[in-house]
Residue, then its C-alpha position, 0 to 999 in steps of 0.5 A: m240291751a245292756l244286760s243282754t250285751l253283758g249276759c251273752v258274753g258266753m257266746w263270744s268269749l269262748v269263740v275267741a279263746l278257742p285257739a288258746v284253749q286248743a293249744d293249752f290242752h293239745a286238742p284237735r279243733a272239734e274237741a276244742a270247740l266242745p266248750y262253745t257247743l256245750t255252753i250253747i246248749g246250756f243257753m238253750i236249755g236255760g232260756i226255755v226254763v227261764g221262760r217258763l219261770a218268767d211267765r209265773f214270777g217275772i224276769l227279775p228272780p231267774l235273771a239275778g240267779g242266772t247272773i250269780l251262776m254264770s259269774l261263778g262259772y267263769v271263775l271255775t273254768a279258770f281252774a279246769p284241769s282238762l278240756p272235758m271238765f272245762a267244757l262241762i263247767s261252761g255248759a252247766t254254769i256259763g250256758l245255763g246261767g247266761a240264758a236268762s239275758f237272751a231269749p227270756l229278755v226278748a219275751d219280756v220286752s215283746l209284752w210291753f209293746d204292741r204297735r211297734r213290736g217288731l222294732a222293740i224285739s229287734f232292739a232287745t235281740a241286738g244285745s246278743s250281737l252287740a256282745g259280739v262287737v264289744w267282747p271279742p277285741v276285749v277278750q283277745h287283748a286280755i288273753a294275749a296280755h294275761g292268758w285265757r285262765q285269768t281272762q275267765i276270772g276277769i269276766g266273771l267278776f266284771c259281769l257280777v258287779t254290773m249285771l246284778p245292779l242293772s237287773l233291778f230295773l226289771l223289777r216291774r212286770p209288764p202291764l198286761h191288764a185284763a182287757a189286753r190279756a183277753a184280746a191278746s190271748s186269742g191267738d189260734t194257729m189253726q185259724t191263722i196257719g191251719l196247724s196245731p200249736a205243737s206242729t207250728q212250734g216244731l216247725l219253727a224250732l226246725a227252721g231255727i236250728c237249720c238257719c243257725v247251723a249255717m249261721a255258726m260256721p263263720q261266727v264260731h270259726l272265723v277267728a280260727y280260720c283267719g289264724d289258719l290262713g296266716y292272718g292271725s287271731e287278732r284279725g279274725a277277732e276284728m272281723l267278728a266284732m265287725m260282723l256283729g256290728f253290722a248285725v246290730a245295725s241290720r237288726l234295727i233295719f229289719g225291725w222296721v221291716l218286721n213292722r211292715i211285712g210281718g214275721l214270716p216274710t222277714l224270716l224268708l228274706g233274711s234266710a235267703m240273704q244269709a245263704m248268699a252271704l255265706a256262699l261269698y266265703l267260698p271264692f274269697n279268702g283274701l284279707v280285705s275280701l274276708y272283712v267285706v264278706s264278714a260285714m255283708f254276712g252281718l248285714a244279711q243275718g241280723g233279721i233272722v232271730p228277731s223274726y222268730a219272736v214276731i212269728v210267735r207273738e203273731l200266732f200264740p197267745a200273750r199269756e204263753a209268750g215267756f215260754r214260747v218265744s224263749l223256746a223259739i229263740s233258745v232252740t236256734l242255739a241248738g243250731m249254733a251248737l251243732g253248726g259250730w261242732m259240725a264245722g270243726a268236725i268237717f275241718d278235721q276231716a277235710g283239712s279246710y272250711a270249704a265243705a263246712l261252708v257247703n254244709g251250712i248253705a245246704w242247711n239254710v236252704v232247708n230253712m228257706a223251704i220251711a219258711a216259704w211253706l208256712l208263708q204260703r199256708q198262712r196267706r192261704h188261710v188269710v184268703g180263705a178267711c176273707e172269702v168266708h167273711l165276704s160270703l157271710r156279708e153278702r148273705w146278710r145283705l141279701s137277706 
């Protein structure tokens, strides 16, 4: 959790810096959101690559290398002469480097637990939300006091001196013994859900993109939205931190739910709650009501990302966990990147965020439809397998 809280700073520092960067480079809102978009794409690509490397070499080597790359990137962005250069550096260094502290860490944690895996995964994913609690007010204060460029340098140096020593605690690899490996490697998506591994992974990827397009709208643009309403960026940073604080609590609650009902039901529940919370931003834009709605949104969306990791561990063999869990979670970042840019583009065209909110709700509905369809197939195959088993037992008894 500590490593993820530090390493996921790139997801939130650029959100808070968006108004300052936009003013410095005299750019429209959609272009100012480009550094965040490329950073999230870097998180996605880096997570998939590191997941594959972690399956072979363990999590420590790619995590240490990614920490160095991310820290260097923060320093380099402080000297960016233009917005496109700032965006490219952010994606190629902050995104790719910070990726190891997100999805691959979750995949590594999932291999250490069996009985309460859902709760363990929820704790691991809580770090990315906790980063949103810790970093926005710190970054906002630093930008106000020293400017966004000096703040970038400070973040890079701080992460370097804290994350490298912490990463040494991951030197030991998960104890996946031979017997456990054989038992855990029997996952078969054809048997459990009636789809090929590629089709199942593809549907999970599409669902992850859809839910996170919706999730990105308030998370990426809340600070700028509060500025537009006249409440100031400071209030927006406070709301964002509060939203993600409630998301941390939500992930721990949903960890218990995951242990009780499984991955697909939890995904459907969390997605439905997120759609309802997102819709509340449409009629309410007062200062107090925005605090309340942001807290509700944090509580609603906290269980979505952990559910993807649990679904993958339920359907796929453990020997593929690093790659497949990282792929499932990292692809959700494509939704965050697309949603962050799309909301900015819609704002530039419409002059308000109302249309962007409706767009997010529509994407969320698609996610709910996919989750419901997969859950229906899973239950149908479970019932079918039970009927076959009972039929075989009855035949054996009669014989």
